[in-house]
N, C-alpha and C positions, 0 to 999 in steps of 0.2 A: 504494500500500500504506500502510495506516494506521501511524502512529508515535505512541507514547504516552510520557508521562513521569510518574513518581511521585516526589514530593518529601516527605520526612519529616524532622522535627527532633525531637530529644529532649535535654532538659537532664539531665545526669548529675552528681549531687553527689559528685564524686570528682576525683582528680588526672589530669592528662593521661597521666602514666606508667602508672597503673593501668588506665585505659581502653584505652590503646594496647596494653598487654600482653595484655589480654583479646581485643580485636577483631582483633589481628594474628596470633593463634594459630589456624591452620586447624582444629584439633580443636574449637574452640568453635563452629564453624558448626553442628554437630549440636545443641549446647546451645541455640542461639537459633532453631532451626527446629521448628515444631510436629510432634509425634510422628506425626500422621496423614499427614504428607508422606513418611514412610518414608525419611528422609534417611540415607544410609549412605556414608561416604567409602570409596572403593575404591582410592585411590592408595596405593602402598606407600612406606615410608620418607619420610613427609612431614617437612619441616623444621618446627621449632617456631615459626618466624616467616615471614611472607610476604615474598617478594622478587620483583622484576620477572623475568618469564619463568617463574615457578612455574606448573606445570600441576596442577590438582586435578581428579580424577575422582570421581564419586559417582553413586549410584543415588538416584532421587527419584520420588515419585508426584505429579506436578503436578496431574493432573486425573483424576477418577473412578477412583482407585486403580490407574491404569496405570503400571507401573514403567518408567522410562526412564533411560538413561545420560546424564549431563550432564558436560560437560568445560568447565572455565573456565581462563583464563589470567590471572594477576595481571600486568597490563601496566605499572602505575606504582605506585611506593611512595615516599613521602616520610615518613620516620619521624616519628611523633608528630604528623602533619598529615593524611595521607590515603593511601588506596590505591584502585586501580581493578581490578575484575574484569570480564572480558569472556567471554561464552560463545563457545566454539569449536565445540561440538556440543551439541545439546540441544533442548528443546521450543520455543524461540523462533526466529524468523527472525533476530533481532538482540537482544542483551542487553548493556548497558553500565551498570555499577553503580559509582558514586563513593561512597566512604565517607570523610567529612571530619570531623575533630575539631578543635576549637579551644578554648583556655582562655577561660573567661568568669568573671565574678565568682561565686565560690562553687562552681565546678566546671568542667564541660566541656559544650560544645554539640556534639552529634553530628548531622550532616546526611547524609542519604542521598538521592542523585539516581539514580533508575533510569530509563534510557531503553530502551525495548523495542519490538519489533514482533512481534505474534503471527504464527504461521504461517498459511497458507491464504488470504491476501489478504482479500477482503471477508468471508469466513466467519470469519476470525480477528478481524476488527473486530467482528462480531456477538458472537463468543465473549468478546471483551474486555468488551463492555458488559454481557453477561449473567453471566459467571463470572470471567474472568481478573483483572480489576481488583479485584473484591471479594476474591478469594483473596489477591492481593498485599497488599491493605490488612490482611487478617486475619493474614498472616505477620508484617507489621511491628507490628501490635498485640500479637501474641504476644511478639515480640522485646522490645518496650517493657516488658512485664510481667516478662520474665526479667531484663532489665537493672535494673529497679527492685528486684527481689528481691535481686539481687547487690550493687548499689551504693547502694540507697536511692532513695526517691522524691524527685524534684525539687520545689523550692519552686513553689507555684502561681503566684507572681509572676514566675517566669522565663519568658521567651518560648520557645515551642516551635514 
């Protein structure tokens, strides 16, 4: 079964405190997800901050407008450094997403490492090359624009 990894970096001209406050608030997941994904948190009484063991349920339309329930667990959190979410139920056979932030000169470097396996074996591998990978890239491109609008655009000389 095919296994894939998506790595994204973004320089954010802000403080580690402000970036952490934004990314560790589960309600902001909707803010950084493209509207066409139909992202809707269905968990009740969500904490304002992520913590290890937190379960987040939501509806999402990952492909072709088909609504699915997605359940993730926040498995690791180190405040102002990183957190990890893992799919417990949803569209992928496996999903492991590391959100890492670190202070750098002039701001914060945010790194996302998404390790995933599409469902359906070799059919999933074909879907990944035709649709899934491109869609994930589009989601992260959207998120980059949202973060630039919120925090400002990073200096072109910063490594991304």
